C-alpha positions in Angstrom: 20.4 -4.5 -13.9 20.4 -0.8 -14.2 17.8 1.1 -12.2 16.8 4.5 -13.5 16.2 6.9 -10.6 13.3 9.3 -11.1 14.4 12.9 -10.7 12.4 14.6 -7.9 10.5 17.8 -8.8 10.0 20.7 -6.5 8.8 19.5 -3.0 9.5 15.8 -3.9 11.9 13.3 -2.4 13.6 10.4 -4.2 13.7 7.1 -2.3 17.2 6.7 -3.8 18.4 9.6 -1.6 17.2 7.8 1.5 20.0 6.0 3.5 20.8 2.4 4.3 20.7 1.6 7.2 17.3 3.4 7.4 16.8 6.8 9.1 14.0 7.7 11.5 12.4 11.1 10.9 9.7 12.7 13.1 6.6 13.8 11.1 3.8 16.2 12.2 1.8 15.5 9.0 -1.8 14.5 9.8 -2.1 10.8 9.3 -5.6 9.2 9.1 -6.3 5.4 8.9 -9.8 4.1 8.1 -10.8 0.4 8.4 -14.1 -1.3 8.6 -15.8 1.9 7.6 -14.5 3.8 10.6 -11.6 6.0 11.5 -9.3 3.9 13.6 -6.4 6.4 13.9 -5.8 10.1 13.6 -2.4 11.5 14.6 0.1 14.3 13.9 2.8 12.4 15.8 4.3 9.9 13.4 7.8 8.6 12.7 8.8 8.0 9.1 11.3 5.2 8.4 13.3 6.2 5.3 15.3 3.5 3.6 17.0 3.4 0.2 14.5 2.3 -2.6 11.5 2.2 -0.3 8.6 4.7 0.2 8.4 5.8 3.8 6.8 3.6 6.4 4.8 5.5 9.0 5.1 4.3 12.6 2.1 5.6 14.5 1.6 5.9 18.3 -0.2 2.8 19.5 -2.1 5.0 22.0 -3.6 6.9 19.1 -5.4 3.8 17.7 -9.1 3.4 18.5 -9.7 1.0 21.4 -9.9 -2.6 20.1 -8.5 -1.7 16.6 -5.3 -3.8 17.2 -5.3 -7.4 18.4 -2.0 -9.3 18.9 -1.5 -11.9 16.1 0.7 -15.0 15.8 4.2 -14.9 14.4 7.2 -12.5 14.2 9.8 -11.4 11.7 13.3 -10.0 11.9 14.7 -6.8 10.4 18.5 -6.6 10.4 18.2 -3.0 11.5 15.1 -2.6 13.7 15.1 -6.1 15.4 12.2 -8.5 16.0 8.7 -7.4 14.9 5.4 -8.5 16.4 2.2 -8.5 14.4 -1.4 -7.4 14.9 -4.7 -8.0 13.3 -6.5 -4.8 12.5 -10.2 -4.8 13.5 -13.0 -2.5 12.7 -16.8 -2.9 12.7 -16.7 -6.7 12.5 -13.9 -6.8 9.8 -10.5 -8.2 10.4 -7.3 -7.7 8.4 -4.9 -10.5 9.6 -1.3 -9.4 10.4 -1.9 -6.0 8.8 0.1 -4.1 11.4 3.4 -4.6 13.1 5.6 -3.1 15.8 9.0 -3.5 17.3 8.4 -3.9 21.1 12.1 -3.9 21.9 13.8 -2.2 18.9 17.5 -2.5 18.2 20.0 0.2 19.2 19.4 3.3 17.2 15.7 2.6 16.6 14.5 2.9 20.2 12.0 5.6 19.2 9.9 2.9 17.4 8.9 1.4 20.8 5.2 2.1 21.4 4.5 2.7 17.7 2.7 0.6 15.1 2.9 0.5 11.3 0.1 -0.7 9.1 0.1 -2.0 5.5 -1.9 0.7 3.7 -3.1 -1.7 1.1 -4.9 -3.7 3.8 -6.8 -0.6 5.1 -9.9 1.1 3.6 -8.0 4.3 3.4 -4.8 5.9 4.6 -4.1 9.6 4.1 -1.1 11.9 4.7 -2.2 15.5 5.1 -5.4 14.7 3.3 -3.7 12.9 0.3 -4.8 9.3 -0.2 -1.8 6.9 0.0 -1.0 4.2 -2.5 0.5 1.1 -1.1 4.0 0.0 -2.0 3.8 -2.9 -4.4 4.3 -6.4 -3.2 3.3 -8.1 0.0 6.4 -7.7 2.1 7.1 -4.0 2.5 4.6 -1.5 3.9 5.6 1.8 2.3 3.2 4.7 1.8 3.4 6.3 -1.7 2.3 9.9 -2.0 2.9 12.5 -4.8 5.8 13.7 -2.6 7.8 10.5 -3.2 9.4 9.3 -6.4 11.1 6.0 -7.2 11.3 3.5 -8.7 10.3 1.5 -5.6 11.4 -1.9 -4.5 8.6 -4.4 -3.8 7.1 -5.2 -7.2 8.0 -8.2 -9.4 11.7 -8.4 -10.2 12.8 -5.9 -7.6 13.7 -8.2 -4.6 17.4 -8.3 -5.7 17.8 -4.6 -5.7 
């Protein structure tokens, strides 16, 4: 299967220029997450995880989430690069998004900066923004990438892309 890489325009990034294994990159962009009709996070201290064929995943300081917005959930998963992930339900004004957030409490070597940070699936939230731009969720139910106008693909995650 031949994948046609979109050519980035001015100010854009191609996910096909991202490395594998993934790279961590500090971001001072303003990130806002809304759920249950309320703002549950606002921060300018994120880490982006950049991996070939994936839109960035934003890891957000756990301390910046509103009190009670994250509740530990059952289960875990394993990433060959980052290690074992723990999951959280996201809670806001009586609503609950099951296993809609995850973290690496004891990340693998090279990814230690992820400790104390949480990522959310943007498609499970009411709204996620990066510097005021509404995020589109990466297709599929496995990856948690944040698509903005700054990012071009094609992106892994949708039907027929698992083998990329």
